[in-house]
C-alpha positions as CSV (number, residue, x, y, z in Angstrom):
1,M,71.6,160.5,66.0
2,K,71.2,161.4,62.3
3,D,74.5,160.1,60.9
4,K,75.6,156.5,60.5
5,V,76.1,154.6,63.7
6,K,79.8,153.9,64.0
7,F,80.8,150.4,65.3
8,A,84.1,149.0,66.6
9,I,84.5,145.3,67.4
10,I,86.5,143.6,70.1
11,G,87.2,140.0,69.2
12,C,87.9,139.0,65.6
13,G,87.0,135.3,65.8
14,Y,84.0,133.6,64.2
15,I,81.4,135.7,66.1
16,G,83.2,138.9,65.7
17,K,83.4,138.3,61.9
18,K,79.7,137.6,61.9
19,H,79.0,141.0,63.5
20,A,81.4,142.7,61.1
21,D,79.5,141.2,58.2
22,M,76.1,142.3,59.5
23,I,77.4,145.8,60.2
24,S,78.9,146.1,56.8
25,I,75.6,145.3,55.0
26,N,73.5,147.8,57.0
27,P,73.3,151.2,55.2
28,E,72.9,153.0,58.5
29,C,76.0,151.5,60.0
30,E,79.7,152.1,59.6
31,L,82.4,149.7,60.8
32,V,85.4,151.8,61.9
33,A,87.8,149.4,63.7
34,L,88.6,145.9,64.6
35,I,90.4,145.0,67.9
36,D,91.8,141.7,69.0
37,F,94.5,140.8,71.5
38,K,95.6,137.7,69.6
39,E,97.1,138.4,66.2
40,S,96.1,134.9,65.1
41,N,92.5,135.9,65.4
42,S,92.9,138.8,63.0
43,L,91.9,136.5,60.1
44,D,90.6,138.3,57.0
45,V,90.5,141.7,58.7
46,E,91.8,143.2,55.5
47,N,88.5,142.3,53.8
48,Y,86.8,145.0,55.9
49,N,89.2,147.8,54.9
50,V,89.3,149.3,58.5
51,P,92.1,149.7,60.9
52,F,93.1,146.8,63.1
53,F,94.4,147.2,66.7
54,S,96.0,144.7,68.9
55,S,95.1,146.5,72.1
56,W,92.3,148.6,73.5
57,E,94.8,151.3,74.4
58,D,96.0,151.5,70.8
59,F,92.5,151.9,69.6
60,L,91.8,154.7,72.1
61,D,95.1,156.4,71.1
62,S,94.0,156.4,67.5
63,N,91.1,158.8,68.3
64,I,88.9,157.0,65.9
65,E,85.3,158.1,66.5
66,S,82.9,155.3,67.5
67,D,79.4,155.1,69.0
68,V,79.1,151.4,69.8
69,I,81.6,148.8,70.9
70,V,80.7,145.2,70.0
71,V,82.1,142.8,72.6
72,A,82.7,139.4,70.9
73,S,85.7,138.3,72.9
74,P,85.9,135.1,75.0
75,N,83.2,134.9,77.7
76,G,85.5,135.5,80.6
77,L,86.6,138.9,79.1
78,H,83.1,140.2,78.4
79,F,82.8,142.1,81.7
80,E,86.2,143.8,81.4
81,H,85.8,144.8,77.8
82,A,82.2,146.0,78.2
83,S,83.2,148.0,81.4
84,N,86.1,149.6,79.5
85,A,83.8,150.6,76.7
86,L,81.2,152.1,79.1
87,D,84.0,154.1,80.8
88,E,84.7,155.7,77.4
89,G,81.1,156.7,77.0
90,K,80.3,154.0,74.3
91,H,77.1,152.0,73.9
92,V,77.8,148.3,74.1
93,V,76.6,145.3,72.2
94,I,77.7,142.3,74.2
95,E,77.6,138.6,73.1
96,K,76.1,136.1,75.5
97,P,76.8,135.7,78.3
98,M,76.8,139.3,79.6
99,A,79.2,138.1,82.3
100,L,80.2,134.9,84.1
101,N,78.6,136.0,87.5
102,R,75.8,138.1,88.7
103,Q,78.0,140.5,90.6
104,D,79.9,141.6,87.4
105,A,76.6,141.8,85.4
106,E,75.1,144.1,88.1
107,K,78.2,146.3,87.8
108,L,77.7,146.6,84.1
109,V,74.0,147.6,84.6
110,F,75.0,150.2,87.2
111,K,77.7,151.6,85.0
112,S,75.5,151.8,82.0
113,L,72.9,153.7,84.0
114,N,75.5,156.0,85.5
115,R,77.0,156.8,82.0
116,H,73.6,157.0,80.3
117,R,74.6,154.4,77.8
118,Q,72.8,151.4,76.4
119,I,73.8,147.7,76.7
120,F,72.4,145.4,74.0
121,V,72.7,141.7,74.9
122,V,72.9,139.4,71.9
123,M,70.1,136.9,72.1
124,Q,69.3,136.5,68.4
125,N,67.2,133.3,68.8
126,R,64.3,135.6,69.9
127,Y,64.0,136.6,66.3
128,S,63.4,133.2,64.8
129,P,59.8,132.7,63.5
130,P,58.9,129.9,66.0
131,S,60.1,132.0,68.9
132,T,58.1,135.1,67.9
133,W,55.1,132.9,67.2
134,I,55.2,131.1,70.6
135,K,55.8,134.4,72.4
136,E,52.6,135.7,70.9
137,M,50.7,132.5,71.8
138,I,51.7,132.8,75.4
139,D,51.3,136.5,75.8
140,S,47.9,136.5,74.2
141,G,46.7,133.7,76.6
142,K,45.8,131.3,73.8
143,L,47.5,128.4,75.6
144,G,45.9,129.3,78.9
145,E,47.5,128.2,82.1
146,I,51.0,126.7,81.6
147,Y,51.4,123.3,83.3
148,M,54.7,121.9,82.2
149,V,57.7,122.9,80.0
150,Q,60.5,120.6,78.9
151,L,63.6,122.1,77.3
152,N,66.0,119.6,75.8
153,C,69.4,120.7,74.4
154,F,71.5,117.8,73.1
155,W,74.5,118.8,71.1
156,N,77.9,117.5,70.0
157,R,81.0,119.3,71.2
158,D,84.2,117.2,71.0
159,E,87.9,117.5,70.3
160,R,87.1,119.3,67.0
161,Y,85.7,122.1,69.1
162,Y,87.7,122.0,72.3
163,K,91.2,122.5,70.9
164,T,94.2,123.0,73.1
165,E,94.8,126.5,71.9
166,S,91.2,127.6,72.3
167,W,89.6,129.4,75.2
168,H,86.6,127.0,74.9
169,G,86.5,124.5,77.8
170,K,88.6,126.6,80.2
171,E,86.7,127.5,83.3
172,K,87.7,131.2,83.6
173,L,87.3,132.1,80.0
174,D,84.4,129.8,79.0
175,G,82.3,129.5,82.2
176,G,80.6,126.2,81.4
177,T,78.2,124.4,79.1
178,L,75.2,126.5,80.1
179,F,77.0,129.8,79.5
180,T,78.6,128.9,76.2
181,Q,76.3,126.4,74.5
182,F,72.8,126.8,75.9
183,S,72.3,130.3,77.4
184,H,70.3,131.2,74.3
185,F,67.7,128.6,75.2
186,I,67.6,129.6,78.8
187,D,67.0,133.1,77.6
188,I,64.0,131.9,75.5
189,L,62.7,130.0,78.6
190,Y,62.9,133.2,80.7
191,W,61.5,135.4,77.9
192,L,58.5,133.1,77.6
193,F,57.7,132.0,81.1
194,G,59.6,134.3,83.5
195,D,61.9,133.5,86.5
196,I,62.4,130.0,88.1
197,T,62.6,128.8,91.7
198,N,62.9,125.6,93.7
199,I,65.8,124.4,91.5
200,H,67.1,120.9,91.7
201,A,70.0,119.5,89.5
202,K,72.1,116.5,88.7
203,F,75.3,116.9,86.6
204,A,77.7,114.5,84.9
205,D,80.9,114.6,82.8
206,F,80.6,111.6,80.5
207,N,83.3,112.2,77.8
208,H,84.9,115.6,78.3
209,K,87.2,114.9,81.3
210,N,90.2,115.4,79.1
211,L,88.7,118.3,77.1
212,T,87.0,120.7,79.6
213,D,87.2,122.0,83.2
214,F,83.4,121.4,83.7
215,E,80.4,119.1,83.2
216,D,79.1,118.1,79.8
217,S,75.5,117.1,80.9
218,G,72.8,117.9,83.3
219,F,69.2,117.3,84.4
220,I,67.6,120.4,86.0
221,N,64.0,120.7,87.3
222,F,62.3,123.7,88.8
223,D,59.1,125.6,89.3
224,F,58.2,128.8,87.5
225,V,57.6,131.8,89.8
226,D,54.4,132.5,87.7
227,G,53.1,128.9,87.9
228,G,53.8,125.6,86.3
229,M,56.9,123.5,86.4
230,G,59.8,122.8,84.1
231,T,62.8,120.7,83.2
232,L,66.1,121.5,81.4
233,N,67.9,118.4,80.1
234,Y,71.2,119.2,78.3
235,S,74.4,117.5,77.0
236,T,77.3,118.1,74.7
237,S,78.3,114.5,74.8
238,V,76.2,113.5,71.8
239,W,78.3,111.6,69.2
240,N,79.5,113.3,66.0
241,Q,76.8,115.9,65.4
242,N,74.1,118.0,67.1
243,L,70.9,116.0,67.9
244,E,68.3,118.6,68.9
245,S,67.2,121.7,70.8
246,S,63.5,121.3,71.6
247,M,60.8,122.8,73.8
248,T,57.6,121.0,74.7
249,I,54.8,123.0,76.4
250,I,51.8,121.3,78.1
251,A,49.2,123.9,78.8
252,E,45.5,124.3,79.7
253,N,44.3,124.7,76.1
254,G,46.8,122.5,74.3
255,S,50.3,121.3,73.6
256,V,53.1,122.6,71.5
257,K,56.5,121.3,70.6
258,I,59.3,123.3,68.9
259,G,62.2,121.3,67.7
260,G,65.1,121.0,65.2
261,Q,68.8,121.5,65.9
262,Y,68.3,125.1,67.0
263,M,64.6,125.1,68.1
264,D,63.7,126.5,64.7
265,K,60.8,124.2,63.7
266,V,57.2,123.9,65.1
267,E,56.8,120.1,65.2
268,I,53.5,119.9,67.1
269,C,50.7,122.5,67.6
270,N,47.6,121.0,69.1
271,V,45.7,123.9,70.6
272,K,41.9,124.3,71.2
273,D,40.0,126.3,68.6
274,Y,43.2,127.3,66.9
275,V,44.6,126.9,63.4
276,M,48.3,127.5,63.2
277,P,49.4,130.0,60.5
278,E,52.2,129.2,58.1
279,L,55.5,130.6,59.5
280,A,58.4,131.8,57.5
281,D,61.0,129.2,56.8
282,V,63.9,130.1,59.0
283,N,66.3,128.7,56.4
284,S,64.9,130.9,53.6
285,M,65.0,134.1,55.6
286,R,67.4,136.9,54.8
287,S,70.5,134.6,54.8
288,F,74.0,135.8,54.3
289,G,76.6,133.5,52.8
290,A,77.5,130.9,55.3
291,Y,75.0,132.3,57.9
292,K,71.7,130.4,57.6
293,G,68.6,130.4,59.7
294,A,69.1,131.4,63.4
295,A,72.8,131.9,62.7
296,A,71.9,134.8,60.4
297,N,69.7,136.5,63.0
298,H,72.5,138.8,64.1
299,H,71.4,141.3,61.5
300,Y,68.3,141.8,63.6
301,V,70.5,142.7,66.6
302,I,72.3,145.3,64.6
303,D,69.1,146.7,63.2
304,N,67.7,147.0,66.7
305,V,70.8,148.9,67.9
306,V,70.3,151.4,65.1
307,D,66.6,151.7,65.7
308,V,67.1,152.3,69.5
309,L,69.9,154.9,69.0
310,K,67.8,156.7,66.5
311,N,64.8,156.6,68.9
312,R,62.7,154.3,66.7
313,S,62.2,151.4,69.0
314,A,63.0,149.8,72.4
315,I,65.8,147.3,73.1
316,T,65.0,143.7,72.2
317,T,67.2,142.2,75.0
318,N,68.2,144.8,77.6
319,A,70.9,144.7,80.3
320,L,68.5,143.6,83.0
321,E,67.4,140.6,80.9
322,G,71.1,139.7,80.2
323,L,71.7,140.0,84.0
324,K,68.8,137.6,84.7
325,I,70.1,134.9,82.4
326,V,73.5,135.1,84.2
327,D,71.6,134.9,87.5
328,I,69.6,131.8,86.5
329,I,72.7,130.0,85.3
330,E,74.7,130.9,88.4
331,R,71.9,129.6,90.6
332,I,71.8,126.3,88.7
333,Y,75.6,125.9,88.8
334,A,75.6,126.7,92.6
335,L,74.1,123.3,93.0
336,K,77.3,121.6,91.8
337,K,79.1,122.8,94.9
């Protein structure tokens, strides 16, 4: 592929706009169309100076050329929209989660292989400096054997977020707290330590009974298939504002804690015979307007799409990894039944 990579976006809400911004500033990309099935979501589309379509069929009828479809619609529509795009021979960039169940995710993997098209799953937190640093620490063996991992995700999501007219909080379109709020951190857990087994869980709905169709909090404990044990403690019942997203690792050669609102700061590094290098400040990295820190990492996703399609690199988060995150969440949620 020698020309610019042509992108169309399904879903013109906050995340869709973020993708549009990142595509627009990449000199090897061209935004060719915006698609949304709710006219109320077509905010500021005129700023991008591209055609807007209120249905997938209208977009296809336009015969506008595109290489990649970005799926930024509500979670429960990801499978349908990605499947339609693959049917048309398009590569797909799909926001988390890839689907709301393993069966649909597997269908997307099969279809992408059958159509010889790529699926790029958006897991932008992998690009943050603490994430890339701890990945190298684990892969290089500097930490030695992993004993224990604790992942804490304590956020605020209240009536300001779960509005009546929104898809957030509705079981069929949202999927649940782990799918919408915390799948990025489950992805980091899987990326670093691999699959989990022997899962036990306890769930609660403290202050969302009138806001959502599902739980707001949970304690999960498990074993890693490759050794060691872990816990995931999460909640969206925190008052007023996000509290933290943190990961503590207890290992043979030392201990590490990564914290901050979005797991974007190394708070503790106490490792045998190791001096931690200075990492880039996530809030000073290539930020774009309102997008700061990890929220600005979507440009890395778009960069990776271009590099893969131009045969310059491998996919950062492929379809099988996206499938695995859906599988892990589905196995955790199966314990609610």
